MIZA-285930 format. One record per residue (C-alpha): residue number from 1; residue in three letters; x, y, z. Coordinates in Angstrom, 1 decimal, always signed. Example, Ala and Ser with C-alpha at 12.3 -4.5 7.8 and 13.67 -1.06 7.14 Angstrom:
// MIZA-285930
  nr rest     xx     yy     zz
   1  ala  +12.3   -4.5   +7.8
   2  ser  +13.7   -1.1   +7.1
***
This chain:
// MIZA-285930
  nr rest     xx     yy     zz
   1  met  +29.1   -5.0   +0.5
   2  thr  +25.5   -3.4   -0.3
   3  leu  +22.9   -4.6   +2.3
   4  leu  +20.0   -2.3   +1.1
   5  glu  +19.3   -0.5   -2.1
   6  phe  +16.6   +1.8   -3.1
   7  asp  +16.6   +2.4   -7.0
   8  asp  +14.6   +5.0   -8.5
   9  val  +11.9   +4.1   -6.3
  10  ser   +8.3   +6.2   -6.8
  11  ile   +5.5   +5.5   -4.0
  12  thr   +2.0   +6.4   -4.5
  13  tyr   -1.2   +5.5   -2.6
  14  gln   -4.4   +5.3   -4.4
  15  ser   -7.0   +7.8   -2.6
  16  arg  -10.6   +9.1   -3.4
  17  gln   -8.5  +12.3   -5.5
  18  gly   -6.5   +9.8   -7.6
  19  leu   -2.9   +8.6   -6.9
  20  val   -1.0  +11.0   -4.0
  21  pro   +2.7  +10.4   -4.8
  22  ala   +4.0   +9.7   -1.0
  23  val   +7.7   +9.6   -2.4
  24  arg   +8.9  +10.3   -5.5
  25  asn  +12.2   +8.9   -7.5
  26  val  +14.4   +8.0   -4.4
  27  ser  +17.7   +6.1   -5.0
  28  leu  +19.6   +5.1   -1.7
  29  ser  +22.2   +2.6   -0.6
  30  leu  +23.3   +1.5   +2.7
  31  pro  +26.3   -0.6   +2.7
  32  leu  +26.8   -3.5   +5.5
  33  gly  +28.0   -2.1   +9.1
  34  lys  +27.2   +1.1   +8.6
  35  thr  +24.1   +3.9   +9.5
  36  leu  +21.9   +5.5   +7.3
  37  gly  +19.6   +8.4   +8.6
  38  ile  +16.6   +9.7   +7.1
  39  ala  +15.2  +13.0   +8.4
  40  gly  +12.3  +15.4   +7.5
  41  glu   +9.1  +16.4   +9.1
  42  ser   +5.8  +14.4   +9.2
  43  gly   +4.4  +13.5   +5.8
  44  cys   +8.1  +13.8   +3.8
  45  gly   +7.6  +10.4   +3.5
  46  lys  +10.1   +9.0   +5.4
  47  thr   +8.0   +6.1   +7.1
  48  thr   +6.5   +5.2   +3.9
  49  leu  +10.1   +4.5   +2.2
  50  ala  +11.3   +2.6   +5.2
  51  asp   +8.2   +0.1   +5.2
  52  ser   +8.7   -0.7   +1.8
  53  val  +11.9   -2.4   +2.2
  54  leu   +9.6   -5.4   +3.9
  55  arg   +6.4   -4.4   +2.0
  56  leu   +4.5   -3.6   +5.1
  57  leu   +2.9   -1.1   +2.9
  58  pro   -1.3   -1.2   +2.8
  59  lys   -2.7   -2.9   -0.4
  60  ser   -3.4   +0.4   -1.6
  61  ala   +0.4   +1.7   -2.0
  62  gln   +1.6   +0.9   -5.5
  63  val   +5.4   +0.7   -5.8
  64  thr   +7.7   +1.2   -9.3
  65  gly  +11.4   +1.2   -8.9
  66  his  +14.0   -1.6   -7.5
  67  ile  +14.3   -2.4   -3.8
  68  arg  +17.1   -4.7   -3.4
  69  leu  +17.9   -6.5   -0.3
  70  asp  +21.3   -8.4   +0.1
  71  gly  +20.8   -8.2   -3.5
  72  glu  +17.1   -9.5   -3.9
  73  asp  +14.4   -7.7   -5.7
  74  val  +12.0   -7.2   -2.1
  75  met   +9.2   -6.2   -4.7
  76  ala   +9.5   -9.7   -6.9
  77  met   +9.5  -12.0   -3.7
  78  ser   +7.0  -14.8   -3.1
  79  phe   +5.2  -14.5   -0.2
  80  gly   +7.2  -17.6   +1.3
  81  gln  +10.5  -15.5   +0.4
  82  leu   +9.2  -12.5   +2.1
  83  arg   +8.3  -14.3   +5.3
  84  ala  +11.7  -15.9   +5.7
  85  ala  +13.0  -12.1   +5.0
  86  arg  +11.2  -10.7   +7.4
  87  trp  +13.1  -10.8  +11.1
  88  ala  +15.4  -12.9   +9.7
  89  lys  +17.1  -10.8   +6.9
  90  ala  +15.6   -7.6   +7.8
  91  ala  +13.6   -6.2  +10.9
  92  val  +11.7   -2.9  +12.5
  93  val  +12.2   -1.2  +15.4
  94  phe   +8.3   +0.4  +15.2
  95  gln   +7.7   +4.0  +16.6
  96  gly   +5.8   +4.3  +19.8
  97  ala   +7.3   +1.6  +22.2
  98  met   +5.0   +2.5  +24.9
  99  his   +2.2   +0.8  +23.1
 100  ala   +3.8   -1.9  +20.7
 101  leu   +4.1   -4.3  +22.9
 102  asn   +1.3   -6.6  +24.3
 103  pro   -0.1   -5.5  +27.7
 104  val   -1.1   -8.8  +28.7
 105  gln   +2.1  -11.2  +27.8
 106  arg   +5.2  -11.3  +29.7
 107  ile   +8.2   -9.9  +27.8
 108  glu   +9.8  -13.7  +27.4
 109  thr   +6.8  -14.8  +25.5
 110  gln   +6.8  -12.0  +23.1
 111  leu  +10.7  -12.2  +22.5
 112  ala  +10.5  -15.9  +22.1
 113  glu   +7.6  -15.6  +19.4
 114  pro  +10.0  -14.7  +16.3
 115  ile  +12.4  -17.2  +17.6
 116  leu  +10.1  -20.1  +17.7
 117  leu   +8.4  -19.0  +13.9
 118  his  +11.1  -18.7  +12.3
 119  glu  +14.0  -20.8  +13.9
 120  asp  +14.3  -24.7  +14.8
 121  val  +14.6  -24.5  +18.3
 122  gly  +12.7  -25.7  +21.3
 123  gly  +11.0  -23.8  +24.0
 124  gln  +14.0  -24.2  +26.2
 125  ala  +16.6  -22.5  +23.6
 126  ala  +14.6  -20.2  +22.8
 127  arg  +13.9  -19.1  +26.5
 128  met  +17.8  -19.2  +26.7
 129  arg  +17.9  -16.6  +23.6
 130  val  +15.9  -14.6  +25.4
 131  gly  +18.0  -14.1  +28.3
 132  glu  +21.1  -13.5  +25.6
 133  leu  +18.7  -10.3  +24.0
 134  leu  +17.9   -9.2  +27.3
 135  glu  +21.9   -8.3  +28.2
 136  gln  +22.4   -7.5  +24.8
 137  val  +20.7   -4.5  +24.7
 138  gly  +21.6   -3.7  +28.8
 139  leu  +19.0   -5.6  +30.8
 140  pro  +18.8   -8.1  +33.7
 141  ala  +18.0  -12.0  +31.7
 142  ser  +15.6  -11.9  +35.2
 143  arg  +13.1   -8.7  +33.6
 144  ala  +12.0  -11.8  +30.9
 145  gly   +9.2  -12.3  +33.4
 146  asp   +7.7   -9.1  +33.8
 147  tyr   +5.0   -7.5  +31.9
 148  pro   +5.4   -4.3  +29.6
 149  his   +3.6   -1.9  +32.8
 150  gln   +6.5   -3.1  +34.6
 151  leu   +8.9   -1.3  +32.9
 152  ser  +10.2   +2.2  +31.9
 153  gly  +10.0   +3.7  +28.7
 154  gly  +13.4   +3.3  +28.1
 155  gln  +12.8   -0.2  +28.6
 156  lys  +10.2   -1.1  +26.9
 157  gln  +11.8   +0.7  +23.8
 158  arg  +14.9   -1.9  +24.7
 159  val  +12.9   -4.9  +24.5
 160  met  +11.7   -3.5  +21.0
 161  ile  +15.3   -3.5  +20.5
 162  ala  +16.0   -7.0  +21.4
 163  met  +12.9   -8.4  +19.6
 164  ala  +14.1   -6.7  +16.4
 165  leu  +17.1   -8.7  +17.0
 166  ala  +15.7  -11.8  +18.0
 167  cys  +16.5  -14.0  +14.2
 168  arg  +19.8  -12.0  +13.5
 169  pro  +18.8   -9.7  +10.8
 170  ser  +21.4   -8.2   +8.7
 171  leu  +19.0   -4.8   +8.6
 172  leu  +17.6   -3.0  +11.7
 173  ile  +15.2   -0.6  +10.6
 174  ala  +14.5   +1.9  +13.4
 175  asp  +12.0   +4.3  +12.9
 176  glu  +12.3   +7.4  +15.4
 177  pro  +13.2   +5.2  +18.2
 178  thr  +13.7   +7.8  +20.5
 179  thr  +10.3   +9.6  +20.3
 180  ala   +8.5  +10.3  +23.5
 181  leu  +11.8   +9.6  +25.4
 182  asp  +13.8  +12.0  +27.9
 183  val  +17.1  +13.0  +26.6
 184  met  +19.1  +10.7  +28.7
 185  val  +17.5   +7.9  +27.8
 186  gln  +17.3   +8.6  +24.0
 187  ala  +21.3   +9.2  +24.7
 188  gln  +21.4   +5.5  +25.9
 189  val  +19.0   +4.3  +23.1
 190  leu  +21.6   +5.8  +20.5
 191  asp  +24.7   +4.5  +22.2
 192  leu  +23.1   +0.9  +22.0
 193  leu  +22.3   +1.4  +18.4
 194  ala  +26.0   +2.3  +17.4
 195  ser  +27.1   -0.7  +19.9
 196  leu  +25.2   -3.1  +18.1
 197  val  +26.4   -1.8  +14.7
 198  arg  +29.9   -2.3  +16.2
 199  gln  +29.7   -5.4  +17.5
 200  leu  +27.2   -7.6  +15.1
 201  gly  +28.3   -5.6  +12.0
 202  leu  +24.6   -4.5  +11.5
 203  gly  +23.5   -2.3   +8.5
 204  val  +20.9   +0.0  +10.1
 205  val  +18.5   +2.8   +8.8
 206  leu  +17.9   +5.2  +11.4
 207  ile  +14.7   +7.9  +11.1
 208  ser  +14.2  +10.5  +12.8
 209  his  +12.9  +14.3  +12.3
 210  asp  +15.9  +15.3  +14.8
 211  leu  +19.2  +16.1  +12.4
 212  ser  +21.1  +16.6  +15.4
 213  val  +20.4  +13.1  +16.4
 214  leu  +21.4  +11.7  +13.1
 215  ala  +24.4  +13.4  +12.9
 216  gly  +25.8  +11.8  +16.1
 217  ala  +24.3   +8.5  +15.5
 218  cys  +24.9   +8.1  +11.2
 219  asp  +27.4   +7.8   +8.9
 220  arg  +25.2   +9.6   +6.0
 221  val  +22.1  +11.4   +6.1
 222  ala  +19.5  +12.0   +3.5
 223  val  +16.9  +14.9   +4.2
 224  met  +13.7  +13.9   +2.4
 225  tyr  +10.7  +16.8   +1.7
 226  ala   +8.0  +16.5   +0.0
 227  gly   +8.7  +12.8   -1.1
 228  arg  +12.1  +13.0   -2.6
 229  ile  +15.8  +13.5   -1.4
 230  val  +16.7  +16.8   -1.1
 231  glu  +20.2  +16.5   +0.3
 232  glu  +22.2  +13.4   +1.2
 233  gly  +25.6  +13.5   +2.2
 234  ala  +28.2  +12.6   +5.0
 235  ala  +26.1  +13.1   +8.3
 236  thr  +28.5  +15.7  +10.2
 237  asp  +28.2  +17.5   +6.7
 238  val  +24.8  +18.0   +6.3
 239  phe  +24.7  +18.8  +10.1
 240  ala  +27.2  +21.6   +9.9
 241  arg  +27.4  +22.9   +6.5
 242  pro  +24.2  +22.2   +5.0
 243  leu  +23.4  +23.1   +1.5
 244  his  +19.9  +22.7   +1.1
 245  pro  +17.7  +25.6   +2.8
 246  tyr  +15.3  +22.8   +4.2
 247  ala  +18.1  +20.8   +5.4
 248  lys  +19.8  +24.2   +7.3
 249  ala  +16.2  +24.8   +8.6
 250  leu  +16.1  +21.6  +10.3
 251  ala  +19.5  +21.8  +11.7
 252  gly  +18.9  +24.9  +13.2
 253  ala  +15.3  +24.2  +14.6
 254  phe  +16.1  +22.7  +17.8
 255  pro  +17.4  +25.3  +20.6
 256  arg  +21.2  +25.6  +21.8
 257  ile  +21.5  +25.8  +25.5
 258  gly  +23.2  +28.9  +26.2
 259  asp  +22.5  +30.9  +22.9
 260  gln  +21.0  +34.0  +23.5
 261  ala  +20.2  +35.1  +20.1
 262  phe  +18.7  +31.7  +19.2
 263  arg  +16.4  +32.3  +22.7
 264  tyr  +14.8  +35.5  +21.1
 265  ala  +15.0  +34.7  +17.1
 266  pro  +14.3  +30.7  +17.1
 267  ala  +15.7  +29.1  +13.5
 268  gly  +13.3  +27.2  +11.4
 269  leu  +10.8  +27.3   +8.7
 270  pro   +7.1  +28.9   +8.8
 271  gly   +3.9  +26.6   +7.9
 272  asp   +4.0  +22.9   +6.9
 273  pro   +5.2  +20.4   +4.0
 274  pro   +2.4  +20.4   +1.3
 275  phe   +0.0  +17.5   +1.1
 276  pro   +1.7  +14.9   -0.9
 277  gly   -1.6  +15.2   -3.8
 278  asp   -1.3  +18.6   -4.2
 279  leu   +2.5  +19.9   -4.9
 280  pro   +2.7  +23.7   -5.6
 281  pro   +4.8  +24.1   -9.1
 282  gly   +8.4  +24.1   -9.4
 283  cys  +10.1  +23.3   -6.2
 284  pro   +7.9  +22.1   -3.2
 285  leu   +9.6  +24.0   -0.7
 286  his   +9.6  +27.3   -2.5
 287  pro   +6.5  +29.1   -0.5
 288  arg   +8.4  +28.7   +2.8
 289  cys  +11.8  +28.8   +1.3
 290  pro  +13.8  +32.3   +2.6
 291  ile  +16.1  +32.0   -0.3
 292  ala  +13.6  +31.3   -3.3
 293  val  +13.8  +33.1   -6.3
 294  asp  +11.3  +33.3   -9.7
 295  thr  +12.9  +29.8  -11.0
 296  cys  +12.1  +28.1   -7.8
 297  ser   +8.3  +28.8   -8.6
 298  thr   +8.8  +27.2  -12.3
 299  val  +11.2  +24.4  -12.2
 300  glu  +11.7  +21.7   -9.5
 301  pro  +15.5  +21.6   -9.5
 302  leu  +17.1  +18.2   -9.7
 303  leu  +19.3  +16.3   -7.3
 304  thr  +22.9  +17.2   -8.3
 305  arg  +26.6  +16.4   -6.8
 306  his  +28.0  +19.2   -4.9
 307  gly  +31.8  +17.7   -4.1
 308  asp  +30.9  +14.0   -1.6
 309  arg  +27.1  +15.3   -1.5
 310  glu  +24.1  +15.9   -3.5
 311  ala  +21.5  +18.3   -3.5
 312  ala  +18.1  +19.4   -4.9
 313  cys  +18.4  +23.3   -5.1
 314  his  +19.0  +26.0   -7.7
 315  arg  +20.9  +27.9   -5.1
 316  ala  +22.8  +25.1   -3.3
 317  gly  +26.0  +25.9   -4.4
 318  glu  +25.6  +29.5   -4.4
 319  val  +24.4  +30.7   -1.0
 320  leu  +25.4  +28.0   +1.7
 321  val  +28.5  +26.0   +1.1
***
């Protein structure tokens, strides 16, 4: 069963300089009970794409194509339908748990709020549900009376995940859920998300700039650059045998312990992604690409199939297989 589908989705922002294309012709799908990773540097369109699922984009955003949540077109929903879908069908774990909780409200109050708004239950039932949610994410129910400053960063992130699960959604969108966490807590949060998929049968969209994180936590990964999908396939394949030079650079940009060669010659790419409103001609990666040829500067490659994967590179099947 397809839980989430992006069908030729493009998103542009209105600015003083005109329309800025943040997402360009993205098509992806996520079955129920699976995890889809979206990777890329800052400014490549990951969060814009994820926010479009529940129409959380600013008014300046213009969306074309179709975004279907459990078979329903999100862009065609009335406000009442959209309000019902938020929390109950899909919920978001936003980036930056350190600052996402209200510092003057107890955890119990913040977790109970969506339950009281979206479900026909009383205060006592909501408090019982809060205790269940905290235990579900590995925290004792007794922490419900704490204020956010009494929790560690990892505990705050668990509370954010519990809040997203409050109304039993089918889809969980986690936007950089391990940002600013140490590596041990990061591993615990990722294990928690994986266990929730197994126990609850959720569909999860996991956004990260770290391809190694996605390789271990996701079934499939889509790599975005300059608003487009440049490679999509099984997570382990994209990480271990990337077809696109940008996916290869992401996979190689993180240090490997004990690798002396990496210590003296770290992988990665020079420079930054282009500004969406000023994309270079041809392939947007070509000014940074170590294997670019003349065609790359004039013709933007289409996303084409290579076995069970897709890649948008003129040389994908030639040098990186």
